[in-house]
Gaussian input, Z-matrix of N, CA and C with variables (Angstrom, degrees):
# hf/3-21g

backbone

0 1
 N
 C     1     B1
 C     2     B2     1     A1
 N     3     B3     2     A2     1     D1
 C     4     B4     3     A3     2     D2
 C     5     B5     4     A4     3     D3
 N     6     B6     5     A5     4     D4
 C     7     B7     6     A6     5     D5
 C     8     B8     7     A7     6     D6
 N     9     B9     8     A8     7     D7
 C    10    B10     9     A9     8     D8
 C    11    B11    10    A10     9     D9
 N    12    B12    11    A11    10    D10
 C    13    B13    12    A12    11    D11
 C    14    B14    13    A13    12    D12
 N    15    B15    14    A14    13    D13
 C    16    B16    15    A15    14    D14
 C    17    B17    16    A16    15    D15
 N    18    B18    17    A17    16    D16
 C    19    B19    18    A18    17    D17
 C    20    B20    19    A19    18    D18
 N    21    B21    20    A20    19    D19
 C    22    B22    21    A21    20    D20
 C    23    B23    22    A22    21    D21
 N    24    B24    23    A23    22    D22
 C    25    B25    24    A24    23    D23
 C    26    B26    25    A25    24    D24
 N    27    B27    26    A26    25    D25
 C    28    B28    27    A27    26    D26
 C    29    B29    28    A28    27    D27
 N    30    B30    29    A29    28    D28
 C    31    B31    30    A30    29    D29
 C    32    B32    31    A31    30    D30
 N    33    B33    32    A32    31    D31
 C    34    B34    33    A33    32    D32
 C    35    B35    34    A34    33    D33
 N    36    B36    35    A35    34    D34
 C    37    B37    36    A36    35    D35
 C    38    B38    37    A37    36    D36
 N    39    B39    38    A38    37    D37
 C    40    B40    39    A39    38    D38
 C    41    B41    40    A40    39    D39
 N    42    B42    41    A41    40    D40
 C    43    B43    42    A42    41    D41
 C    44    B44    43    A43    42    D42
 N    45    B45    44    A44    43    D43
 C    46    B46    45    A45    44    D44
 C    47    B47    46    A46    45    D45
 N    48    B48    47    A47    46    D46
 C    49    B49    48    A48    47    D47
 C    50    B50    49    A49    48    D48
 N    51    B51    50    A50    49    D49
 C    52    B52    51    A51    50    D50
 C    53    B53    52    A52    51    D51
 N    54    B54    53    A53    52    D52
 C    55    B55    54    A54    53    D53
 C    56    B56    55    A55    54    D54
 N    57    B57    56    A56    55    D55
 C    58    B58    57    A57    56    D56
 C    59    B59    58    A58    57    D57
 N    60    B60    59    A59    58    D58
 C    61    B61    60    A60    59    D59
 C    62    B62    61    A61    60    D60
 N    63    B63    62    A62    61    D61
 C    64    B64    63    A63    62    D62
 C    65    B65    64    A64    63    D63
 N    66    B66    65    A65    64    D64
 C    67    B67    66    A66    65    D65
 C    68    B68    67    A67    66    D66
 N    69    B69    68    A68    67    D67
 C    70    B70    69    A69    68    D68
 C    71    B71    70    A70    69    D69
 N    72    B72    71    A71    70    D70
 C    73    B73    72    A72    71    D71
 C    74    B74    73    A73    72    D72
 N    75    B75    74    A74    73    D73
 C    76    B76    75    A75    74    D74
 C    77    B77    76    A76    75    D75
 N    78    B78    77    A77    76    D76
 C    79    B79    78    A78    77    D77
 C    80    B80    79    A79    78    D78
 N    81    B81    80    A80    79    D79
 C    82    B82    81    A81    80    D80
 C    83    B83    82    A82    81    D81
 N    84    B84    83    A83    82    D82
 C    85    B85    84    A84    83    D83
 C    86    B86    85    A85    84    D84
 N    87    B87    86    A86    85    D85
 C    88    B88    87    A87    86    D86
 C    89    B89    88    A88    87    D87
 N    90    B90    89    A89    88    D88
 C    91    B91    90    A90    89    D89
 C    92    B92    91    A91    90    D90
 N    93    B93    92    A92    91    D91
 C    94    B94    93    A93    92    D92
 C    95    B95    94    A94    93    D93
 N    96    B96    95    A95    94    D94
 C    97    B97    96    A96    95    D95
 C    98    B98    97    A97    96    D96
 N    99    B99    98    A98    97    D97
 C   100   B100    99    A99    98    D98
 C   101   B101   100   A100    99    D99
 N   102   B102   101   A101   100   D100
 C   103   B103   102   A102   101   D101
 C   104   B104   103   A103   102   D102
 N   105   B105   104   A104   103   D103
 C   106   B106   105   A105   104   D104
 C   107   B107   106   A106   105   D105
 N   108   B108   107   A107   106   D106
 C   109   B109   108   A108   107   D107
 C   110   B110   109   A109   108   D108
 N   111   B111   110   A110   109   D109
 C   112   B112   111   A111   110   D110
 C   113   B113   112   A112   111   D111
 N   114   B114   113   A113   112   D112
 C   115   B115   114   A114   113   D113
 C   116   B116   115   A115   114   D114
 N   117   B117   116   A116   115   D115
 C   118   B118   117   A117   116   D116
 C   119   B119   118   A118   117   D117
 N   120   B120   119   A119   118   D118
 C   121   B121   120   A120   119   D119
 C   122   B122   121   A121   120   D120
 N   123   B123   122   A122   121   D121
 C   124   B124   123   A123   122   D122
 C   125   B125   124   A124   123   D123
 N   126   B126   125   A125   124   D124
 C   127   B127   126   A126   125   D125
 C   128   B128   127   A127   126   D126
 N   129   B129   128   A128   127   D127
 C   130   B130   129   A129   128   D128
 C   131   B131   130   A130   129   D129
 N   132   B132   131   A131   130   D130
 C   133   B133   132   A132   131   D131
 C   134   B134   133   A133   132   D132
 N   135   B135   134   A134   133   D133
 C   136   B136   135   A135   134   D134
 C   137   B137   136   A136   135   D135
 N   138   B138   137   A137   136   D136
 C   139   B139   138   A138   137   D137
 C   140   B140   139   A139   138   D138
 N   141   B141   140   A140   139   D139
 C   142   B142   141   A141   140   D140
 C   143   B143   142   A142   141   D141
 N   144   B144   143   A143   142   D142
 C   145   B145   144   A144   143   D143
 C   146   B146   145   A145   144   D144
 N   147   B147   146   A146   145   D145
 C   148   B148   147   A147   146   D146
 C   149   B149   148   A148   147   D147
 N   150   B150   149   A149   148   D148
 C   151   B151   150   A150   149   D149
 C   152   B152   151   A151   150   D150
 N   153   B153   152   A152   151   D151
 C   154   B154   153   A153   152   D152
 C   155   B155   154   A154   153   D153
 N   156   B156   155   A155   154   D154
 C   157   B157   156   A156   155   D155
 C   158   B158   157   A157   156   D156
 N   159   B159   158   A158   157   D157
 C   160   B160   159   A159   158   D158
 C   161   B161   160   A160   159   D159
 N   162   B162   161   A161   160   D160
 C   163   B163   162   A162   161   D161
 C   164   B164   163   A163   162   D162
 N   165   B165   164   A164   163   D163
 C   166   B166   165   A165   164   D164
 C   167   B167   166   A166   165   D165
 N   168   B168   167   A167   166   D166
 C   169   B169   168   A168   167   D167
 C   170   B170   169   A169   168   D168
 N   171   B171   170   A170   169   D169
 C   172   B172   171   A171   170   D170
 C   173   B173   172   A172   171   D171
 N   174   B174   173   A173   172   D172
 C   175   B175   174   A174   173   D173
 C   176   B176   175   A175   174   D174
 N   177   B177   176   A176   175   D175
 C   178   B178   177   A177   176   D176
 C   179   B179   178   A178   177   D177
 N   180   B180   179   A179   178   D178
 C   181   B181   180   A180   179   D179
 C   182   B182   181   A181   180   D180
 N   183   B183   182   A182   181   D181
 C   184   B184   183   A183   182   D182
 C   185   B185   184   A184   183   D183
 N   186   B186   185   A185   184   D184
 C   187   B187   186   A186   185   D185
 C   188   B188   187   A187   186   D186
 N   189   B189   188   A188   187   D187
 C   190   B190   189   A189   188   D188
 C   191   B191   190   A190   189   D189
 N   192   B192   191   A191   190   D190
 C   193   B193   192   A192   191   D191
 C   194   B194   193   A193   192   D192
 N   195   B195   194   A194   193   D193
 C   196   B196   195   A195   194   D194
 C   197   B197   196   A196   195   D195
 N   198   B198   197   A197   196   D196
 C   199   B199   198   A198   197   D197
 C   200   B200   199   A199   198   D198
 N   201   B201   200   A200   199   D199
 C   202   B202   201   A201   200   D200
 C   203   B203   202   A202   201   D201
 N   204   B204   203   A203   202   D202
 C   205   B205   204   A204   203   D203
 C   206   B206   205   A205   204   D204
 N   207   B207   206   A206   205   D205
 C   208   B208   207   A207   206   D206
 C   209   B209   208   A208   207   D207
 N   210   B210   209   A209   208   D208
 C   211   B211   210   A210   209   D209
 C   212   B212   211   A211   210   D210
 N   213   B213   212   A212   211   D211
 C   214   B214   213   A213   212   D212
 C   215   B215   214   A214   213   D213
 N   216   B216   215   A215   214   D214
 C   217   B217   216   A216   215   D215
 C   218   B218   217   A217   216   D216
 N   219   B219   218   A218   217   D217
 C   220   B220   219   A219   218   D218
 C   221   B221   220   A220   219   D219
 N   222   B222   221   A221   220   D220
 C   223   B223   222   A222   221   D221
 C   224   B224   223   A223   222   D222
 N   225   B225   224   A224   223   D223
 C   226   B226   225   A225   224   D224
 C   227   B227   226   A226   225   D225
 N   228   B228   227   A227   226   D226
 C   229   B229   228   A228   227   D227
 C   230   B230   229   A229   228   D228
 N   231   B231   230   A230   229   D229
 C   232   B232   231   A231   230   D230
 C   233   B233   232   A232   231   D231
 N   234   B234   233   A233   232   D232
 C   235   B235   234   A234   233   D233
 C   236   B236   235   A235   234   D234
 N   237   B237   236   A236   235   D235
 C   238   B238   237   A237   236   D236
 C   239   B239   238   A238   237   D237
 N   240   B240   239   A239   238   D238
 C   241   B241   240   A240   239   D239
 C   242   B242   241   A241   240   D240
 N   243   B243   242   A242   241   D241
 C   244   B244   243   A243   242   D242
 C   245   B245   244   A244   243   D243
 N   246   B246   245   A245   244   D244
 C   247   B247   246   A246   245   D245
 C   248   B248   247   A247   246   D246
 N   249   B249   248   A248   247   D247
 C   250   B250   249   A249   248   D248
 C   251   B251   250   A250   249   D249
 N   252   B252   251   A251   250   D250
 C   253   B253   252   A252   251   D251
 C   254   B254   253   A253   252   D252
 N   255   B255   254   A254   253   D253
 C   256   B256   255   A255   254   D254
 C   257   B257   256   A256   255   D255
 N   258   B258   257   A257   256   D256
 C   259   B259   258   A258   257   D257
 C   260   B260   259   A259   258   D258
 N   261   B261   260   A260   259   D259
 C   262   B262   261   A261   260   D260
 C   263   B263   262   A262   261   D261

   B1=1.4497
   B2=1.5401
   B3=1.3014
   B4=1.4679
   B5=1.5311
   B6=1.3451
   B7=1.4495
   B8=1.5129
   B9=1.3656
   B10=1.4255
   B11=1.5366
   B12=1.3268
   B13=1.4430
   B14=1.5336
   B15=1.3463
   B16=1.4195
   B17=1.5336
   B18=1.3396
   B19=1.4427
   B20=1.4932
   B21=1.3368
   B22=1.4609
   B23=1.5227
   B24=1.3642
   B25=1.4350
   B26=1.5283
   B27=1.3210
   B28=1.4551
   B29=1.4914
   B30=1.3480
   B31=1.4758
   B32=1.5285
   B33=1.3153
   B34=1.4937
   B35=1.5119
   B36=1.3582
   B37=1.4663
   B38=1.5157
   B39=1.2995
   B40=1.4658
   B41=1.4960
   B42=1.3485
   B43=1.4215
   B44=1.5391
   B45=1.3426
   B46=1.4420
   B47=1.5038
   B48=1.3243
   B49=1.4834
   B50=1.5298
   B51=1.3257
   B52=1.4636
   B53=1.5334
   B54=1.3402
   B55=1.4647
   B56=1.5511
   B57=1.3463
   B58=1.4450
   B59=1.5240
   B60=1.3161
   B61=1.4439
   B62=1.5516
   B63=1.3109
   B64=1.4933
   B65=1.5227
   B66=1.3277
   B67=1.4458
   B68=1.5429
   B69=1.3530
   B70=1.4919
   B71=1.5004
   B72=1.3509
   B73=1.4239
   B74=1.5372
   B75=1.2928
   B76=1.4500
   B77=1.5338
   B78=1.3394
   B79=1.4391
   B80=1.5253
   B81=1.3461
   B82=1.4529
   B83=1.4981
   B84=1.3578
   B85=1.4668
   B86=1.4949
   B87=1.3781
   B88=1.4842
   B89=1.5290
   B90=1.3491
   B91=1.4575
   B92=1.5343
   B93=1.3504
   B94=1.4324
   B95=1.5173
   B96=1.3268
   B97=1.4963
   B98=1.5366
   B99=1.3127
   B100=1.5047
   B101=1.4992
   B102=1.3220
   B103=1.5018
   B104=1.4948
   B105=1.3630
   B106=1.4504
   B107=1.5147
   B108=1.3817
   B109=1.4567
   B110=1.5074
   B111=1.2884
   B112=1.4960
   B113=1.5091
   B114=1.3014
   B115=1.4720
   B116=1.5789
   B117=1.3166
   B118=1.4187
   B119=1.5163
   B120=1.3237
   B121=1.4414
   B122=1.4934
   B123=1.3372
   B124=1.4684
   B125=1.5337
   B126=1.3236
   B127=1.4565
   B128=1.5031
   B129=1.3088
   B130=1.4693
   B131=1.5277
   B132=1.2897
   B133=1.4609
   B134=1.5054
   B135=1.3602
   B136=1.4629
   B137=1.5430
   B138=1.3453
   B139=1.4817
   B140=1.5045
   B141=1.3392
   B142=1.4706
   B143=1.5578
   B144=1.3635
   B145=1.4502
   B146=1.5007
   B147=1.3659
   B148=1.4600
   B149=1.5526
   B150=1.3267
   B151=1.4817
   B152=1.5059
   B153=1.3002
   B154=1.4669
   B155=1.5055
   B156=1.2907
   B157=1.4488
   B158=1.5344
   B159=1.3314
   B160=1.4780
   B161=1.5138
   B162=1.3302
   B163=1.4654
   B164=1.5754
   B165=1.3410
   B166=1.4743
   B167=1.5142
   B168=1.3134
   B169=1.4942
   B170=1.5305
   B171=1.3403
   B172=1.4225
   B173=1.5454
   B174=1.3300
   B175=1.4590
   B176=1.5278
   B177=1.3681
   B178=1.4448
   B179=1.5526
   B180=1.3024
   B181=1.4942
   B182=1.5084
   B183=1.3127
   B184=1.4678
   B185=1.5776
   B186=1.3088
   B187=1.5176
   B188=1.5397
   B189=1.3313
   B190=1.4426
   B191=1.5026
   B192=1.3409
   B193=1.4572
   B194=1.5226
   B195=1.3283
   B196=1.4965
   B197=1.4880
   B198=1.3445
   B199=1.4812
   B200=1.5097
   B201=1.3493
   B202=1.4799
   B203=1.5184
   B204=1.3786
   B205=1.4115
   B206=1.5310
   B207=1.3653
   B208=1.4411
   B209=1.5224
   B210=1.3393
   B211=1.4420
   B212=1.5517
   B213=1.3342
   B214=1.4533
   B215=1.5167
   B216=1.2904
   B217=1.5248
   B218=1.5033
   B219=1.3156
   B220=1.4671
   B221=1.5386
   B222=1.3235
   B223=1.4601
   B224=1.5508
   B225=1.3712
   B226=1.4584
   B227=1.5225
   B228=1.3162
   B229=1.4457
   B230=1.5432
   B231=1.2988
   B232=1.4483
   B233=1.5261
   B234=1.3346
   B235=1.4878
   B236=1.5058
   B237=1.3745
   B238=1.4496
   B239=1.5655
   B240=1.3337
   B241=1.4657
   B242=1.5018
   B243=1.3121
   B244=1.4736
   B245=1.5502
   B246=1.3233
   B247=1.4813
   B248=1.5042
   B249=1.3229
   B250=1.4811
   B251=1.5021
   B252=1.3156
   B253=1.4513
   B254=1.5268
   B255=1.3262
   B256=1.4541
   B257=1.5182
   B258=1.2849
   B259=1.4708
   B260=1.4977
   B261=1.3410
   B262=1.5003
   B263=1.4573
   A1=111.38
   A2=115.44
   A3=120.89
   A4=111.91
   A5=117.45
   A6=122.27
   A7=108.72
   A8=121.01
   A9=123.58
   A10=112.24
   A11=118.56
   A12=123.29
   A13=108.54
   A14=117.74
   A15=124.20
   A16=108.15
   A17=117.02
   A18=124.41
   A19=111.52
   A20=117.12
   A21=120.35
   A22=108.56
   A23=117.62
   A24=120.74
   A25=111.61
   A26=119.44
   A27=122.71
   A28=112.02
   A29=116.14
   A30=119.09
   A31=113.18
   A32=115.03
   A33=122.66
   A34=113.97
   A35=117.40
   A36=120.92
   A37=111.54
   A38=118.57
   A39=124.80
   A40=110.04
   A41=117.75
   A42=120.64
   A43=108.78
   A44=116.12
   A45=121.18
   A46=108.10
   A47=118.71
   A48=125.97
   A49=110.72
   A50=118.04
   A51=119.70
   A52=114.35
   A53=117.94
   A54=119.81
   A55=112.94
   A56=115.49
   A57=120.76
   A58=110.18
   A59=116.55
   A60=123.28
   A61=107.47
   A62=115.23
   A63=120.13
   A64=108.84
   A65=117.06
   A66=123.36
   A67=104.68
   A68=116.04
   A69=119.34
   A70=111.97
   A71=117.65
   A72=122.07
   A73=107.11
   A74=115.28
   A75=119.93
   A76=110.37
   A77=120.33
   A78=122.55
   A79=112.00
   A80=117.67
   A81=122.02
   A82=113.00
   A83=118.47
   A84=121.59
   A85=114.99
   A86=117.84
   A87=121.26
   A88=107.77
   A89=114.57
   A90=121.01
   A91=107.26
   A92=117.57
   A93=119.69
   A94=111.05
   A95=115.77
   A96=121.24
   A97=107.16
   A98=114.00
   A99=118.83
   A100=108.70
   A101=115.41
   A102=120.18
   A103=113.69
   A104=116.65
   A105=121.75
   A106=114.87
   A107=116.67
   A108=122.45
   A109=111.72
   A110=119.97
   A111=123.35
   A112=114.31
   A113=118.51
   A114=122.05
   A115=110.12
   A116=116.36
   A117=122.07
   A118=110.03
   A119=118.61
   A120=121.49
   A121=111.26
   A122=113.87
   A123=120.74
   A124=109.18
   A125=116.25
   A126=120.93
   A127=114.89
   A128=116.15
   A129=122.39
   A130=106.07
   A131=115.96
   A132=121.87
   A133=109.93
   A134=114.11
   A135=121.38
   A136=106.39
   A137=115.29
   A138=120.39
   A139=110.01
   A140=114.53
   A141=118.07
   A142=106.61
   A143=114.78
   A144=121.51
   A145=109.84
   A146=115.14
   A147=122.70
   A148=109.66
   A149=117.13
   A150=121.80
   A151=111.54
   A152=119.29
   A153=122.47
   A154=110.94
   A155=116.51
   A156=120.40
   A157=109.68
   A158=116.52
   A159=122.56
   A160=110.42
   A161=115.74
   A162=118.94
   A163=110.71
   A164=114.99
   A165=118.96
   A166=110.22
   A167=117.72
   A168=120.03
   A169=110.49
   A170=116.83
   A171=121.53
   A172=110.88
   A173=116.04
   A174=118.77
   A175=112.66
   A176=116.77
   A177=124.21
   A178=110.50
   A179=116.30
   A180=120.26
   A181=111.61
   A182=117.55
   A183=120.64
   A184=110.22
   A185=113.90
   A186=117.94
   A187=111.31
   A188=115.08
   A189=118.97
   A190=111.17
   A191=117.01
   A192=122.99
   A193=111.84
   A194=117.40
   A195=121.67
   A196=112.20
   A197=116.66
   A198=124.00
   A199=112.04
   A200=117.12
   A201=123.07
   A202=106.41
   A203=119.45
   A204=119.83
   A205=111.30
   A206=117.80
   A207=120.73
   A208=107.55
   A209=117.77
   A210=121.12
   A211=112.61
   A212=117.28
   A213=122.35
   A214=111.75
   A215=118.28
   A216=120.21
   A217=110.15
   A218=118.46
   A219=121.58
   A220=109.14
   A221=116.44
   A222=122.46
   A223=109.16
   A224=114.89
   A225=120.20
   A226=112.50
   A227=117.16
   A228=121.31
   A229=110.65
   A230=116.96
   A231=123.03
   A232=109.32
   A233=113.64
   A234=120.09
   A235=114.49
   A236=115.09
   A237=121.32
   A238=111.95
   A239=116.26
   A240=120.76
   A241=110.46
   A242=118.67
   A243=122.40
   A244=108.24
   A245=117.08
   A246=118.64
   A247=112.88
   A248=117.06
   A249=120.53
   A250=112.44
   A251=117.68
   A252=121.90
   A253=111.97
   A254=117.81
   A255=120.13
   A256=110.17
   A257=117.85
   A258=122.81
   A259=111.91
   A260=114.73
   A261=120.64
   A262=112.04
   D1=139.79
   D2=-179.48
   D3=-79.16
   D4=134.50
   D5=-178.80
   D6=-93.94
   D7=125.12
   D8=178.30
   D9=-63.09
   D10=127.05
   D11=-179.24
   D12=-113.50
   D13=142.58
   D14=178.35
   D15=-134.49
   D16=160.52
   D17=179.99
   D18=-103.85
   D19=132.81
   D20=173.76
   D21=-71.82
   D22=131.43
   D23=-176.78
   D24=-73.66
   D25=-12.74
   D26=-178.98
   D27=-93.58
   D28=-59.16
   D29=-175.71
   D30=-94.10
   D31=-7.76
   D32=177.59
   D33=66.64
   D34=12.78
   D35=176.83
   D36=-77.06
   D37=152.80
   D38=177.29
   D39=-97.16
   D40=129.57
   D41=-177.94
   D42=-143.01
   D43=165.93
   D44=173.74
   D45=-60.67
   D46=140.69
   D47=-177.16
   D48=-52.26
   D49=-42.33
   D50=-176.87
   D51=-73.90
   D52=-11.13
   D53=176.54
   D54=-86.78
   D55=-4.93
   D56=-176.67
   D57=-110.55
   D58=161.65
   D59=176.04
   D60=-102.89
   D61=135.13
   D62=-178.14
   D63=-101.96
   D64=134.45
   D65=173.64
   D66=-117.81
   D67=133.79
   D68=-173.46
   D69=-123.93
   D70=141.16
   D71=163.40
   D72=-96.88
   D73=113.23
   D74=-175.34
   D75=-71.02
   D76=164.82
   D77=176.92
   D78=-56.06
   D79=-29.60
   D80=178.86
   D81=-78.49
   D82=-6.91
   D83=177.24
   D84=97.48
   D85=0.60
   D86=177.95
   D87=-79.89
   D88=149.99
   D89=175.36
   D90=-108.04
   D91=122.60
   D92=-179.00
   D93=-136.68
   D94=158.95
   D95=172.95
   D96=-83.20
   D97=127.21
   D98=-179.12
   D99=-105.22
   D100=93.40
   D101=-177.05
   D102=-72.87
   D103=-25.15
   D104=178.96
   D105=-88.26
   D106=-17.64
   D107=178.20
   D108=74.62
   D109=20.27
   D110=-176.87
   D111=-120.26
   D112=-4.79
   D113=-173.58
   D114=-63.07
   D115=144.36
   D116=175.19
   D117=-72.49
   D118=145.45
   D119=174.41
   D120=129.44
   D121=-177.75
   D122=177.99
   D123=-81.91
   D124=121.47
   D125=-176.62
   D126=-109.55
   D127=156.05
   D128=174.81
   D129=-140.46
   D130=144.57
   D131=-175.61
   D132=-109.26
   D133=148.93
   D134=-178.56
   D135=-146.14
   D136=142.71
   D137=175.25
   D138=-59.43
   D139=153.99
   D140=179.67
   D141=-90.48
   D142=55.70
   D143=176.64
   D144=-132.10
   D145=140.22
   D146=-177.77
   D147=-58.61
   D148=-40.09
   D149=-178.35
   D150=-65.24
   D151=-35.53
   D152=176.30
   D153=-68.94
   D154=-38.23
   D155=179.01
   D156=-64.42
   D157=-45.88
   D158=179.71
   D159=-60.84
   D160=-40.42
   D161=-179.66
   D162=-68.81
   D163=-37.05
   D164=179.07
   D165=-68.46
   D166=-35.61
   D167=177.35
   D168=-67.72
   D169=-45.32
   D170=-175.97
   D171=-65.80
   D172=-40.29
   D173=-177.33
   D174=-90.60
   D175=-1.81
   D176=179.62
   D177=59.73
   D178=30.98
   D179=-178.22
   D180=-65.33
   D181=-36.72
   D182=179.85
   D183=-65.92
   D184=-47.72
   D185=179.19
   D186=-60.74
   D187=-40.98
   D188=-178.19
   D189=-65.03
   D190=-46.20
   D191=-178.62
   D192=-66.55
   D193=-36.97
   D194=-179.75
   D195=-84.42
   D196=-16.53
   D197=-178.52
   D198=64.08
   D199=27.21
   D200=174.45
   D201=-150.36
   D202=153.13
   D203=174.07
   D204=-64.70
   D205=142.60
   D206=178.13
   D207=-92.95
   D208=121.16
   D209=-178.66
   D210=-64.57
   D211=152.70
   D212=-179.19
   D213=-59.71
   D214=-36.97
   D215=-179.22
   D216=-66.29
   D217=-30.03
   D218=177.62
   D219=-72.71
   D220=-39.76
   D221=176.98
   D222=-58.66
   D223=-45.09
   D224=177.54
   D225=-64.97
   D226=-36.17
   D227=176.55
   D228=-65.36
   D229=-40.69
   D230=176.86
   D231=-60.56
   D232=-51.18
   D233=177.67
   D234=-55.19
   D235=-43.38
   D236=177.65
   D237=-64.42
   D238=-42.18
   D239=179.22
   D240=-64.48
   D241=-39.61
   D242=178.41
   D243=-63.10
   D244=-46.05
   D245=178.27
   D246=-62.31
   D247=-45.01
   D248=178.78
   D249=-58.54
   D250=-44.11
   D251=-178.11
   D252=-73.86
   D253=-27.56
   D254=173.90
   D255=-71.27
   D256=-40.31
   D257=179.46
   D258=-69.38
   D259=-42.10
   D260=-174.04
   D261=-87.50

């Protein structure tokens, strides 16, 4: 069986889809963290690493890929999800 691969928008590395965190711009225009990987909308993937998140923020990679500004509360939600998955 073929394993789905995706590219991290920050470090540009290719990884298995389930190793990455998906952030989605919904059809309504909201930006959300998609922990299940099934949400409708335009998605972008990022490594589950703090340094990749910081790089994506600095380079505005998430905003560019989603074509909308990413709100600070979503950035905090991504940061929290990365911490939870690192601990768990």
